[in-house]
N, C-alpha and C positions, 0 to 999 in steps of 0.2 A: 272872688273865695278867699285871698291869700287875707285880704284882711278881716274876714269876719275869723280865719284863726285866729290872726295876732292878735284878734278882740278880745277873742275869749281866752290864749290866754297871758295876756296882761292881765281879765279880767280872775281870772286862777291865780293867778301869782300875790293881789291884793285879798281876796279870800286866805290864802295861808300863811299867811304876813302880819293881820288880824287875825287870826287862826288864836284862841287863845287854849294857854297849857297849863294840865293842872297836876300842881308838884305833890302831888300824891300815887300820879301815875305814869309822866312822862321821864321816856332815858330822855338818856342821856344829850344825843341828839337833838333832842327837840325841845329840849332844857334849851339847849344851848340857842335856837331861837329866837330868845327872848333876850332884847337891847339888853346889857347889864350883868350874862352870865357868859361867862366861859366856862373850856371845860375846867378849870378845879373849881369852880365854882358850883359847877350840873354835878361835881362826881360828890363833892361833900352832903350835895344834894341826894343824891341814892345813893351814898355809903349811912347815911345819919335814919333814913326811909325806910330800912332795913330794918333798925329797930322795933320802928313802928312805924306808921303812916303824922303826917303831921296834921294833930288838931284846929289851929290857928296858923296865926301870924304872932301870938304871941312867942308858941311853942315855936317854934319854926326860926324864930329872932331865936329863941333862947338854945335851940338845939345844932343852929349855923355858925360855924365862925364866923363873921366879917359880915351877920345880916345887921341894922339896927331899924329904926320906925321910919329914914326917911329911903333906904334902898330899898325894906314893905313898902311903902308906899307909892315909889317909880317900878317897883315892877309890880305894884296889883297894879295901876296904870299903861301897863305895857302890857299886858292878858294874861297874871302870871297868878 
């Protein structure tokens, strides 16, 4: 019984780890689940998003300090 329960928990954890986060909808906490985004970066994203949704990666790169083409590619692969 416990093996099935732990297997279920492990499966749920894996699913959560690979869940995508929408940059235009995710909270600061949700954005921080993406590898490469910490507290400061998630705060910048949310602050810029208050001015309007991001149209695409180019828009995000232009508006969020510290984002570049390389980080956009990495974050995209991580599920953002």
